[in-house]
Backbone as CSV, one residue per row, in Angstrom:
resi,resn,N_x,N_y,N_z,CA_x,CA_y,CA_z,C_x,C_y,C_z
1,MET,14.773,9.655,2.081,14.789,9.195,0.715,13.539,8.363,0.476
2,ARG,12.818,8.670,-0.591,11.668,7.874,-0.973,12.184,6.664,-1.723
3,ASN,11.643,5.516,-1.410,11.977,4.377,-2.239,10.716,3.650,-2.627
4,PHE,10.809,2.778,-3.597,9.622,2.119,-4.115,9.145,1.017,-3.190
5,MET,9.854,0.769,-2.106,9.432,-0.197,-1.102,8.943,0.594,0.101
6,ASN,7.720,1.143,0.022,7.180,1.985,1.081,7.114,1.228,2.394
7,THR,7.462,1.909,3.477,7.391,1.306,4.798,6.073,1.633,5.450
8,ALA,5.672,0.839,6.428,4.380,0.998,7.080,4.293,2.299,7.861
9,ASP,5.423,2.863,8.286,5.373,4.067,9.111,5.201,5.354,8.303
10,GLN,5.222,5.278,6.977,4.996,6.459,6.163,3.500,6.753,6.137
11,SER,3.160,8.026,6.156,1.746,8.386,6.113,1.178,8.057,4.747
12,SER,-0.126,7.766,4.708,-0.750,7.441,3.436,-0.766,8.652,2.516
13,GLU,-0.815,9.846,3.086,-0.789,11.063,2.276,0.543,11.193,1.552
14,ALA,1.633,10.915,2.245,2.957,11.006,1.621,3.117,9.944,0.544
15,ALA,2.521,8.770,0.744,2.633,7.686,-0.230,1.846,7.994,-1.500
16,CYS,0.823,8.857,-1.419,-0.010,9.187,-2.572,0.628,10.242,-3.469
17,VAL,1.590,10.972,-2.965,2.237,12.021,-3.742,3.229,11.370,-4.709
18,ASP,3.017,11.641,-6.012,3.930,11.085,-7.006,5.181,11.950,-7.089
19,PRO,6.346,11.323,-7.019,7.586,12.104,-7.138,7.764,12.582,-8.580
20,SER,8.475,13.664,-8.724,8.747,14.193,-10.062,9.816,13.336,-10.743
21,ILE,9.952,13.552,-12.037,10.997,12.854,-12.787,12.358,13.191,-12.197
22,HIS,12.543,14.449,-11.846,13.790,14.900,-11.237,14.051,14.140,-9.923
23,ASP,13.015,14.014,-9.080,13.157,13.296,-7.813,13.520,11.829,-8.036
24,LEU,12.874,11.200,-9.008,13.167,9.796,-9.313,14.618,9.618,-9.750
25,LEU,15.085,10.509,-10.621,16.466,10.401,-11.093,17.472,10.705,-9.987
26,ASN,17.137,11.646,-9.095,18.017,11.909,-7.958,18.116,10.699,-7.047
27,GLU,16.987,10.048,-6.789,17.026,8.868,-5.929,17.769,7.717,-6.597
28,ALA,17.605,7.571,-7.897,18.358,6.542,-8.625,19.855,6.793,-8.492
29,THR,20.243,8.055,-8.588,21.659,8.415,-8.434,22.166,8.055,-7.044
30,GLU,21.344,8.309,-6.016,21.732,7.932,-4.652,21.954,6.438,-4.534
31,TRP,21.023,5.631,-5.076,21.184,4.172,-5.014,22.453,3.733,-5.736
32,LEU,22.748,4.337,-6.877,23.964,3.975,-7.607,25.216,4.372,-6.838
33,GLN,25.164,5.491,-6.118,26.315,5.886,-5.299,26.516,4.903,-4.147
34,TYR,25.415,4.455,-3.522,25.531,3.448,-2.464,26.142,2.170,-3.030
35,SER,25.637,1.756,-4.185,26.128,0.538,-4.822,27.614,0.645,-5.143
36,ARG,28.019,1.789,-5.687,29.441,1.998,-6.000,30.291,1.962,-4.744
37,GLY,29.804,2.584,-3.669,30.550,2.607,-2.418,30.733,1.220,-1.815
38,VAL,29.672,0.438,-1.825,29.767,-0.931,-1.291,30.697,-1.767,-2.161
39,THR,30.599,-1.602,-3.473,31.470,-2.354,-4.384,32.936,-2.000,-4.152
40,ALA,33.232,-0.726,-3.983,34.618,-0.300,-3.727,35.121,-0.853,-2.403
41,THR,34.261,-0.833,-1.382,34.652,-1.377,-0.071,34.926,-2.871,-0.170
42,LEU,34.037,-3.606,-0.841,34.242,-5.047,-1.018,35.526,-5.332,-1.783
43,SER,35.782,-4.538,-2.805,37.004,-4.716,-3.582,38.238,-4.546,-2.704
44,ASP,38.234,-3.498,-1.869,39.362,-3.277,-0.958,39.515,-4.429,0.033
45,LEU,38.390,-4.890,0.581,38.445,-5.979,1.557,38.978,-7.272,0.939
46,VAL,38.511,-7.580,-0.261,38.969,-8.803,-0.928,40.442,-8.687,-1.279
47,HIS,40.855,-7.519,-1.726,42.256,-7.308,-2.095,43.184,-7.503,-0.895
48,GLU,42.744,-7.070,0.290,43.579,-7.133,1.486,43.405,-8.428,2.283
49,ALA,42.374,-9.210,1.969,42.070,-10.392,2.772,42.961,-11.580,2.400
50,ASP,43.303,-12.357,3.432,43.998,-13.617,3.185,42.997,-14.701,2.815
51,VAL,41.815,-14.626,3.433,40.752,-15.596,3.193,39.455,-14.820,2.983
52,VAL,38.654,-15.263,2.033,37.383,-14.609,1.748,36.253,-15.536,2.176
53,ASP,35.324,-15.002,2.966,34.136,-15.743,3.373,33.135,-15.669,2.217
54,CYS,32.990,-16.778,1.510,32.161,-16.780,0.303,30.696,-16.477,0.593
55,LYS,30.168,-16.940,1.730,28.771,-16.656,2.060,28.561,-15.164,2.305
56,GLN,29.472,-14.547,3.055,29.373,-13.107,3.300,29.550,-12.314,2.005
57,MET,30.468,-12.753,1.168,30.690,-12.083,-0.110,29.446,-12.204,-0.980
58,SER,28.845,-13.371,-0.998,27.628,-13.575,-1.775,26.501,-12.670,-1.294
59,MET,26.323,-12.559,0.009,25.288,-11.680,0.559,25.573,-10.221,0.214
60,SER,26.834,-9.835,0.271,27.209,-8.461,-0.059,26.962,-8.161,-1.532
61,LEU,27.290,-9.104,-2.387,27.044,-8.910,-3.813,25.549,-8.879,-4.115
62,ASP,24.768,-9.667,-3.380,23.306,-9.598,-3.520,22.791,-8.208,-3.142
63,ALA,23.388,-7.611,-2.110,22.991,-6.261,-1.697,23.326,-5.248,-2.791
64,VAL,24.486,-5.375,-3.399,24.869,-4.487,-4.504,23.883,-4.656,-5.660
65,ALA,23.529,-5.896,-5.955,22.570,-6.148,-7.034,21.214,-5.522,-6.711
66,ALA,20.773,-5.612,-5.460,19.485,-5.036,-5.060,19.505,-3.515,-5.165
67,MET,20.607,-2.882,-4.766,20.712,-1.426,-4.876,20.717,-0.991,-6.340
68,THR,21.415,-1.743,-7.162,21.465,-1.432,-8.587,20.086,-1.628,-9.216
69,GLN,19.378,-2.686,-8.804,18.026,-2.932,-9.307,17.079,-1.818,-8.887
70,ALA,17.208,-1.325,-7.665,16.376,-0.214,-7.198,16.603,1.021,-8.067
71,ALA,17.862,1.294,-8.387,18.184,2.434,-9.246,17.594,2.241,-10.639
72,LEU,17.711,1.042,-11.180,17.172,0.753,-12.504,15.661,0.939,-12.522
73,HIS,14.985,0.482,-11.483,13.534,0.646,-11.386,13.160,2.136,-11.415
74,LEU,13.875,2.947,-10.658,13.586,4.377,-10.594,13.860,5.070,-11.929
75,VAL,14.935,4.701,-12.597,15.245,5.278,-13.909,14.158,4.892,-14.914
76,ASN,13.725,3.633,-14.871,12.657,3.199,-15.776,11.365,3.972,-15.512
77,GLU,11.029,4.159,-14.242,9.829,4.914,-13.892,9.937,6.356,-14.396
78,ALA,11.095,6.970,-14.225,11.307,8.334,-14.708,11.191,8.382,-16.230
79,HIS,11.726,7.391,-16.902,11.674,7.340,-18.362,10.228,7.246,-18.853
80,VAL,9.445,6.401,-18.226,8.038,6.275,-18.599,7.305,7.597,-18.370
81,ARG,7.544,8.210,-17.234,6.883,9.488,-16.938,7.294,10.577,-17.919
82,TRP,8.544,10.571,-18.332,9.015,11.558,-19.295,8.288,11.361,-20.636
83,HIS,8.161,10.086,-21.074,7.458,9.814,-22.325,5.990,10.217,-22.239
84,VAL,5.350,9.950,-21.112,3.955,10.342,-20.930,3.831,11.860,-20.975
85,ALA,4.765,12.552,-20.346,4.738,14.017,-20.331,4.947,14.604,-21.725
86,GLN,5.676,13.891,-22.582,5.946,14.363,-23.941,4.817,14.071,-24.910
87,SER,3.903,13.180,-24.517,2.781,12.815,-25.399,1.793,13.968,-25.486
88,PRO,1.229,14.158,-26.692,0.261,15.262,-26.858,-1.048,15.004,-26.151
């Protein structure tokens, strides 16, 4: 999966290739599915727990927020590219 946080081990050639609008939207969908899955798991854990570790819950919610933000970034990038492609 390509993400906007390129890692050092990716080749520079691969980093120069711009993903298509379709690719960006597919990756955004993946991030949203991860976010939904983590949220559902946290919901189940909290529902079944006698005690909730607030620090762990906070870190988990931060992770959900980061995944959702990654998806939003990709959707915005796809939207901009779509508008550019539609311009005469």
